DRENDO-1510 file (C-alpha; in Angstrom, 1 decimal, always signed):
<recs>
REC; n; res; u; v; w
REC; 1; MET; +3.1; -72.2; -64.0 .
REC; 2; ASN; -0.5; -73.2; -64.5 .
REC; 3; ASP; -2.4; -74.8; -67.3 .
REC; 4; THR; -5.2; -72.6; -68.7 .
REC; 5; THR; -7.5; -75.5; -69.0 .
REC; 6; THR; -7.7; -75.2; -65.3 .
REC; 7; ILE; -9.5; -71.9; -65.6 .
REC; 8; GLN; -13.2; -72.7; -65.6 .
REC; 9; PRO; -15.8; -69.9; -66.5 .
REC; 10; ALA; -17.7; -68.6; -63.5 .
REC; 11; ASP; -21.3; -69.9; -62.7 .
REC; 12; TRP; -22.5; -66.4; -62.6 .
REC; 13; LEU; -21.9; -65.9; -66.5 .
REC; 14; PRO; -24.9; -66.1; -68.7 .
REC; 15; ALA; -25.2; -68.4; -71.8 .
REC; 16; ASP; -22.7; -67.8; -74.8 .
REC; 17; GLN; -25.3; -66.2; -76.9 .
REC; 18; GLU; -26.1; -63.6; -74.2 .
REC; 19; ILE; -22.4; -62.8; -73.7 .
REC; 20; LEU; -22.1; -62.1; -77.4 .
REC; 21; ASP; -25.2; -60.3; -77.5 .
REC; 22; HIS; -23.6; -58.0; -74.8 .
REC; 23; TYR; -20.7; -57.2; -77.1 .
REC; 24; SER; -22.9; -56.7; -80.2 .
REC; 25; GLY; -21.6; -54.2; -82.7 .
REC; 26; THR; -18.1; -54.2; -81.3 .
REC; 27; LEU; -17.1; -57.7; -82.3 .
REC; 28; ARG; -14.6; -58.6; -84.9 .
REC; 29; TYR; -13.9; -62.1; -83.8 .
REC; 30; SER; -16.5; -63.4; -81.4 .
REC; 31; PHE; -14.7; -66.6; -80.2 .
REC; 32; TYR; -11.9; -64.4; -78.9 .
REC; 33; LYS; -14.2; -62.2; -76.8 .
REC; 34; LEU; -16.1; -65.1; -75.6 .
REC; 35; GLN; -13.1; -67.0; -74.4 .
REC; 36; LEU; -11.6; -64.0; -72.9 .
REC; 37; THR; -14.6; -63.2; -70.9 .
REC; 38; LYS; -15.0; -66.7; -69.7 .
REC; 39; MET; -11.3; -66.9; -68.5 .
REC; 40; ILE; -11.3; -63.6; -66.8 .
REC; 41; SER; -14.6; -64.5; -64.8 .
REC; 42; GLY; -13.0; -67.9; -63.8 .
REC; 43; LEU; -10.0; -65.9; -62.3 .
REC; 44; LEU; -12.3; -63.7; -60.2 .
REC; 45; SER; -13.5; -65.0; -56.9 .
REC; 46; MET; -16.9; -66.4; -57.0 .
REC; 47; GLU; -18.7; -64.6; -54.5 .
REC; 48; GLY; -18.2; -61.6; -52.1 .
REC; 49; ASN; -18.2; -57.8; -52.4 .
REC; 50; CYS; -15.9; -56.7; -55.1 .
REC; 51; ARG; -14.8; -53.2; -56.1 .
REC; 52; LEU; -13.0; -53.7; -59.5 .
REC; 53; LEU; -10.7; -51.3; -61.3 .
REC; 54; ASP; -10.8; -52.1; -65.0 .
REC; 55; VAL; -7.5; -50.4; -66.1 .
REC; 56; GLY; -7.5; -49.4; -69.9 .
REC; 57; THR; -11.2; -50.0; -69.9 .
REC; 58; GLY; -11.6; -48.9; -73.5 .
REC; 59; ASP; -15.4; -49.2; -74.6 .
REC; 60; GLY; -16.1; -50.7; -71.1 .
REC; 61; ARG; -18.0; -53.6; -72.4 .
REC; 62; LEU; -15.9; -56.2; -70.5 .
REC; 63; GLY; -16.1; -54.3; -67.1 .
REC; 64; ALA; -19.8; -53.8; -67.8 .
REC; 65; ILE; -20.5; -57.5; -68.2 .
REC; 66; ILE; -18.8; -58.4; -65.0 .
REC; 67; GLN; -20.8; -55.8; -63.0 .
REC; 68; LYS; -24.0; -56.9; -64.7 .
REC; 69; TYR; -23.8; -60.5; -63.9 .
REC; 70; ARG; -21.5; -61.0; -60.9 .
REC; 71; SER; -23.5; -60.1; -57.8 .
REC; 72; LYS; -22.2; -57.4; -55.3 .
REC; 73; THR; -19.7; -56.0; -57.8 .
REC; 74; LYS; -18.9; -52.5; -58.7 .
REC; 75; VAL; -16.7; -51.8; -61.6 .
REC; 76; PHE; -14.7; -48.6; -62.4 .
REC; 77; GLY; -13.2; -48.1; -65.5 .
REC; 78; LEU; -9.9; -46.2; -65.8 .
REC; 79; GLU; -8.8; -44.6; -69.1 .
REC; 80; THR; -6.5; -41.9; -70.5 .
REC; 81; PHE; -9.4; -40.7; -72.7 .
REC; 82; ILE; -13.1; -41.1; -73.3 .
REC; 83; ARG; -14.2; -43.1; -76.2 .
REC; 84; GLU; -17.3; -41.7; -78.0 .
REC; 85; SER; -18.9; -45.2; -78.0 .
REC; 86; ARG; -18.6; -46.7; -74.6 .
REC; 87; ASP; -20.8; -48.5; -72.1 .
REC; 88; PRO; -22.8; -45.9; -70.0 .
REC; 89; ASN; -23.2; -48.2; -67.1 .
REC; 90; LEU; -19.5; -48.1; -66.1 .
REC; 91; GLU; -18.1; -45.4; -64.0 .
REC; 92; LEU; -15.2; -43.9; -65.6 .
REC; 93; ILE; -12.0; -42.6; -63.9 .
REC; 94; LEU; -9.7; -40.5; -66.0 .
REC; 95; PHE; -5.9; -40.5; -65.4 .
REC; 96; ASP; -2.6; -39.5; -66.9 .
REC; 97; GLY; -1.5; -43.1; -67.8 .
REC; 98; GLN; +0.7; -43.4; -64.8 .
REC; 99; HIS; -0.8; -41.7; -61.6 .
REC; 100; ILE; -4.1; -43.2; -60.4 .
REC; 101; PRO; -6.3; -40.6; -58.6 .
REC; 102; CYS; -7.5; -43.2; -56.0 .
REC; 103; ALA; -6.7; -43.9; -52.3 .
REC; 104; ASP; -4.5; -46.7; -51.3 .
REC; 105; ARG; -6.1; -50.1; -51.4 .
REC; 106; SER; -9.4; -48.8; -52.9 .
REC; 107; PHE; -10.3; -52.0; -54.9 .
REC; 108; GLU; -10.4; -55.7; -54.2 .
REC; 109; VAL; -9.3; -56.5; -57.6 .
REC; 110; SER; -7.7; -54.7; -60.5 .
REC; 111; LEU; -7.8; -56.0; -64.2 .
REC; 112; LEU; -5.3; -55.0; -66.9 .
REC; 113; CYS; -6.4; -56.5; -70.3 .
REC; 114; ASP; -3.9; -55.9; -73.0 .
REC; 115; VAL; -2.6; -52.7; -71.2 .
REC; 116; LEU; +0.9; -53.1; -70.2 .
REC; 117; HIS; +2.3; -53.4; -73.9 .
REC; 118; HIS; +0.7; -49.9; -74.5 .
REC; 119; THR; +3.0; -48.2; -72.0 .
REC; 120; ASP; +6.7; -47.6; -71.5 .
REC; 121; LYS; +6.2; -47.0; -67.8 .
REC; 122; GLN; +5.2; -50.5; -67.0 .
REC; 123; THR; +6.8; -50.7; -63.7 .
REC; 124; GLU; +5.5; -47.4; -62.5 .
REC; 125; LEU; +2.0; -48.2; -63.6 .
REC; 126; LEU; +2.1; -51.7; -62.0 .
REC; 127; SER; +3.4; -50.1; -58.8 .
REC; 128; GLU; +0.5; -47.7; -58.8 .
REC; 129; ILE; -2.0; -50.8; -59.5 .
REC; 130; ILE; -0.4; -52.5; -56.6 .
REC; 131; ARG; -1.0; -49.5; -54.3 .
REC; 132; VAL; -4.7; -49.3; -55.1 .
REC; 133; THR; -5.5; -53.0; -55.0 .
REC; 134; ARG; -6.2; -55.1; -51.9 .
REC; 135; GLN; -6.5; -58.7; -53.0 .
REC; 136; LYS; -5.7; -59.6; -56.6 .
REC; 137; ILE; -4.4; -58.2; -60.0 .
REC; 138; ILE; -5.5; -60.1; -63.1 .
REC; 139; ILE; -3.1; -59.3; -66.2 .
REC; 140; LYS; -4.0; -60.6; -69.7 .
REC; 141; ASP; -1.2; -59.6; -72.1 .
REC; 142; HIS; +1.4; -60.9; -74.7 .
REC; 143; LEU; +4.6; -63.0; -74.7 .
REC; 144; PHE; +7.0; -63.2; -77.4 .
REC; 145; GLN; +10.2; -65.4; -77.6 .
REC; 146; SER; +11.5; -64.8; -81.1 .
REC; 147; LEU; +11.6; -61.8; -83.6 .
REC; 148; LEU; +9.1; -63.5; -85.7 .
REC; 149; GLU; +6.6; -63.5; -82.7 .
REC; 150; ARG; +7.3; -59.9; -82.1 .
REC; 151; TYR; +6.2; -59.0; -85.7 .
REC; 152; GLN; +3.1; -61.2; -85.4 .
REC; 153; LEU; +2.1; -59.2; -82.1 .
REC; 154; LEU; +3.0; -56.0; -83.9 .
REC; 155; LEU; +0.5; -56.9; -86.7 .
REC; 156; LEU; -2.2; -58.2; -84.3 .
REC; 157; ASP; -1.9; -54.9; -82.5 .
REC; 158; PHE; -2.5; -52.8; -85.5 .
REC; 159; LEU; -5.4; -54.8; -86.6 .
REC; 160; GLY; -6.9; -54.5; -83.2 .
REC; 161; ASN; -6.2; -51.0; -82.4 .
REC; 162; LEU; -6.2; -48.8; -85.5 .
REC; 163; ARG; -10.1; -48.6; -85.7 .
REC; 164; PHE; -10.2; -47.2; -82.3 .
REC; 165; GLY; -7.4; -44.6; -82.9 .
REC; 166; VAL; -5.3; -46.2; -80.1 .
REC; 167; LYS; -1.5; -45.6; -80.6 .
REC; 168; VAL; +0.5; -48.9; -81.0 .
REC; 169; THR; +3.7; -48.4; -78.9 .
REC; 170; ALA; +4.7; -52.2; -79.1 .
REC; 171; GLN; +6.2; -52.5; -75.8 .
REC; 172; TYR; +5.9; -56.4; -75.6 .
REC; 173; LEU; +7.7; -58.5; -73.1 .
REC; 174; ASN; +9.5; -61.7; -73.3 .
REC; 175; TRP; +9.9; -63.9; -70.2 .
REC; 176; ASN; +13.0; -62.1; -68.9 .
REC; 177; LYS; +11.3; -58.8; -69.2 .
REC; 178; TRP; +8.2; -60.1; -67.5 .
REC; 179; GLN; +10.5; -61.2; -64.6 .
REC; 180; ARG; +12.0; -57.8; -64.4 .
REC; 181; VAL; +8.9; -56.1; -64.2 .
REC; 182; PHE; +7.6; -58.2; -61.5 .
REC; 183; SER; +10.8; -58.4; -59.6 .
REC; 184; SER; +10.8; -54.6; -59.5 .
REC; 185; GLN; +7.8; -54.7; -57.1 .
REC; 186; GLY; +9.3; -57.0; -54.6 .
REC; 187; ASN; +8.5; -60.5; -53.6 .
REC; 188; LEU; +5.1; -61.1; -55.4 .
REC; 189; GLU; +3.1; -64.3; -55.3 .
REC; 190; ILE; +2.1; -64.8; -59.0 .
REC; 191; ASP; +0.2; -67.4; -60.9 .
REC; 192; CYS; +1.1; -67.8; -64.6 .
REC; 193; TYR; -1.2; -69.1; -67.4 .
REC; 194; PRO; +0.5; -69.2; -70.8 .
REC; 195; ALA; -0.8; -70.1; -74.1 .
REC; 196; ALA; -4.4; -68.9; -73.5 .
REC; 197; PRO; -6.7; -70.5; -76.0 .
REC; 198; LEU; -8.3; -67.3; -77.3 .
REC; 199; ARG; -8.1; -68.2; -81.1 .
REC; 200; LYS; -8.8; -71.2; -83.2 .
REC; 201; GLY; -8.5; -72.5; -86.6 .
REC; 202; LEU; -6.8; -70.3; -89.2 .
REC; 203; LEU; -6.4; -67.4; -86.9 .
REC; 204; GLU; -4.7; -69.4; -84.3 .
REC; 205; GLU; -2.2; -70.6; -87.2 .
REC; 206; ILE; -1.5; -67.0; -88.1 .
REC; 207; PHE; -1.4; -65.7; -84.4 .
REC; 208; PRO; -0.6; -68.7; -82.3 .
REC; 209; ASN; -2.1; -68.8; -78.7 .
REC; 210; ASP; +1.5; -69.0; -77.5 .
REC; 211; LEU; +1.3; -65.1; -77.7 .
REC; 212; GLU; -1.3; -64.8; -75.2 .
REC; 213; ILE; -0.8; -65.1; -71.3 .
REC; 214; PHE; -2.6; -64.4; -68.1 .
REC; 215; PHE; -0.9; -63.5; -64.8 .
REC; 216; VAL; -2.6; -63.3; -61.4 .
REC; 217; ILE; -0.8; -61.5; -58.7 .
REC; 218; HIS; -2.1; -62.2; -55.2 .
REC; 219; LEU; -1.8; -59.3; -52.6 .
REC; 220; ASN; -1.9; -59.6; -48.8 .
</recs>
């Protein structure tokens, strides 16, 4: 298990205000999006060619900022539907939520940001992601360890997704369930970064950062 403080933002990221300007018009809580972008950048390799699959890309802004500022990077968004408001610079791949219409090992990196708790086919989807990825899978999702934390996540999900019309399925995982999902894929090499510092102040008191977790799966 790793300390989230070891995740340092990539040098290729622009200044904080430029990052926030990129997300202009979509921000409800700017600190969260800023920290999320920085942490994901720090989990990517610093250089080299990168075809990245952004699974559940949403409006595409996160994938677009990676593509814009990290050199030699092409990002493909993967979604079950097309949002009216999305970044036009991101190439979008439509899929049925389970079967990815891409060849084996098509991408160096796959990114799943708050995706797996939206599907009841978690092991099947992860298997597909592994199939199409060559090097690394970055997962940002949730972790609960009590009934209270599960209800906190449910409220957080409703607040974050209702405005986009995204269905809340609440398929949150505790430690045991995460281990079962990963073990279903064989002997994976996984780095774990719990308690991601994505909120501060009053919001952190209401929705503790213990609810947020990153996993990095390293593939051969």
